[in-house]
C-alpha positions in Angstrom: -3.1 2.2 3.2 -5.9 0.1 2.9 -8.4 2.1 4.9 -7.4 5.3 3.4 -8.0 3.8 -0.2 -11.5 2.6 1.3 -12.2 6.2 2.8 -10.6 7.6 0.3 -13.1 5.8 -2.4 -15.9 6.4 -0.5 -15.4 10.3 -0.7 -14.8 10.0 -4.4 -17.9 8.1 -4.8 -19.5 11.3 -3.1 -18.3 13.7 -5.0 -18.8 11.9 -8.5 -22.4 11.0 -7.4 -22.7 14.8 -6.3 -21.6 16.1 -9.9 -23.8 13.4 -11.4 -26.8 14.6 -9.5 -26.3 18.3 -10.0 -25.5 18.4 -13.6 -28.7 15.9 -14.4 -31.1 18.4 -12.2 -29.7 21.6 -14.0 -29.1 21.6 -17.3 -26.6 24.3 -17.6 -24.9 23.4 -14.3 -20.8 21.7 -14.8 -19.3 20.6 -11.3 -15.7 21.0 -11.1 -13.9 18.9 -9.1 -11.2 16.7 -11.1 -8.4 17.7 -8.7 -10.0 15.4 -6.1 -11.0 13.0 -8.2 -7.6 12.6 -9.9 -5.8 12.2 -6.1 -8.4 9.7 -4.7 -7.8 7.5 -8.0 -4.1 7.6 -7.3 -4.9 7.0 -4.2 -6.7 4.0 -5.0 -3.7 2.9 -7.7 -0.9 3.4 -4.9 -3.0 1.2 -2.4 -3.3 -1.6 -4.6 0.5 -1.3 -5.8 1.6 -1.3 -1.8 -0.5 -4.3 -1.3 0.3 -6.1 -4.4 4.7 -5.5 -3.9 4.5 -6.1 0.1 1.5 -8.4 -0.1 3.2 -10.6 -2.4 6.8 -10.5 -0.7 5.0 -11.5 2.8 3.4 -14.4 0.9 6.6 -16.1 -0.9 8.8 -15.5 2.2 5.8 -16.8 4.4 5.0 -20.2 2.4 8.3 -20.4 0.4 11.4 -18.9 2.8 14.1 -21.0 1.4 13.3 -20.6 -2.4 15.8 -19.9 -4.7 15.6 -16.0 -6.3 18.4 -15.2 -9.0 20.1 -11.8 -8.2 17.9 -9.8 -10.8 14.6 -10.9 -9.0 16.1 -9.9 -5.3 16.6 -6.6 -7.0 13.7 -6.2 -8.6 11.7 -6.8 -5.3 14.0 -4.0 -3.8 13.6 -1.7 -6.5 9.4 -2.4 -6.6 9.3 -1.8 -2.7 11.4 1.7 -3.6 8.7 2.7 -6.3 5.7 2.0 -4.6 7.3 3.7 -1.4 7.9 6.8 -3.6 4.5 7.0 -5.0 3.1 7.0 -2.1 5.0 9.7 -0.8 3.7 11.6 -3.6 0.2 10.6 -3.0 0.3 11.8 0.5 1.8 15.1 -0.4 -0.3 15.8 -3.1 -3.7 14.3 -1.0 -3.1 16.4 1.7 -2.3 19.6 -0.4 -5.7 18.9 -2.3 -7.6 18.4 0.5 -6.1 21.2 2.8 -6.2 24.1 -0.1 -8.8 22.5 -2.9 -12.7 22.7 -3.5 -14.9 21.9 -6.0 -17.2 24.3 -7.6 -20.4 24.8 -9.4 -20.8 27.1 -12.8 -23.9 27.9 -13.8 -26.1 30.3 -15.8 -27.9 32.8 -13.5 -31.3 30.7 -13.0 -29.7 27.3 -12.2 -26.9 28.9 -9.7 -30.1 30.4 -7.7 -31.5 26.9 -7.8 -28.3 24.9 -7.0 -27.4 27.9 -4.0 -30.7 27.1 -2.1 -29.9 23.7 -2.1 -28.4 21.6 0.7 -24.9 20.5 -0.9 -23.5 17.2 0.4 -20.6 16.4 0.3 -19.5 19.9 1.4 -17.7 21.7 -1.7 -14.6 22.8 0.4 -12.5 19.3 0.7 -11.0 20.1 4.2 -14.9 20.3 5.5 -15.5 16.6 4.4 -14.9 14.1 7.3 -14.3 11.4 4.9 -11.6 13.3 3.0 -9.7 14.5 6.3 -9.9 10.5 7.6 -8.4 9.5 4.6 -5.6 11.8 4.8 -4.8 10.6 8.1 -5.1 7.1 7.5 -2.9 7.8 4.3 0.0 9.5 6.0 -0.2 6.1 8.9 0.1 4.2 5.9 3.3 5.7 4.5 4.9 5.4 7.6 4.1 1.8 7.2 5.1 1.5 3.6 8.5 3.2 4.7 9.2 0.8 7.4 8.4 -2.2 5.2 10.9 -0.8 2.5 13.2 -0.5 5.2 12.3 -4.4 6.1 12.7 -5.4 2.5 15.7 -4.0 2.1 17.4 -5.5 5.2 15.8 -8.6 4.9 17.5 -9.0 1.4 21.0 -7.7 2.8 20.7 -10.6 5.5 19.6 -13.0 2.7 22.4 -11.9 0.6 24.8 -12.6 3.4 23.4 -15.5 5.5 20.5 -17.1 3.1 16.9 -17.1 4.5 17.4 -18.7 7.7 17.6 -16.9 11.3 20.8 -17.3 13.4 19.0 -19.7 15.5 17.6 -22.1 12.8 20.9 -22.0 11.3 22.8 -23.2 14.6 19.7 -25.6 15.1 20.5 -27.1 11.5 24.3 -27.3 12.0 23.6 -29.2 15.3 21.4 -31.7 13.6 23.9 -32.0 10.8 26.8 -32.9 13.6 24.8 -35.5 15.7 23.7 -37.1 12.4 27.4 -37.6 11.4 28.2 -38.9 15.0 25.1 -41.1 15.0 25.9 -42.5 11.8 29.6 -43.0 12.3 28.3 -44.5 15.5 26.1 -46.9 13.6 28.9 -48.1 11.2 30.8 -49.2 14.2 28.0 -50.9 15.9 27.4 -53.0 12.5 31.2 -53.3 11.9 31.7 -55.2 15.3 28.4 -57.2 14.7 29.7 -58.6 11.4 
């Protein structure tokens, strides 16, 4: 998601600069690229939302694995994961459709239109001819796959956590063994102390 967000932001910046440049050079010109500007902005939101939810969850689970979380907080994490996953699905579908079928266009009076037609337009008006827009789309789909996998993993983690607690099977076995040995050692120490007294 971060790569798609970054490349999409670069493409967004190119189209916004193009709009400013053309409209400042030609008084009657208006560049219409709101569809790409809108979906690229939404792509930024989705990237930040995914990073916030899954990044925070990873951070807390890494540094505080045995923390107590009330049931409503555990459900909040799950529902947040589903929400950002659905947002990302919508983002990927809309971004793909807009890049594949959309284009920006320029309206101007006749004289400005002739001057604009002779200029080299960069980035291309047809979105699918823009390499950055295509790259952002491809990386968005890869990010979507990772987001879906992260959502599934989060649900499985909380299912495991609700059943067994935060520790793995091996860690639980190790702790049980240490606890049993500690009880045995304490019992043996007590017998030795009683004999000495």
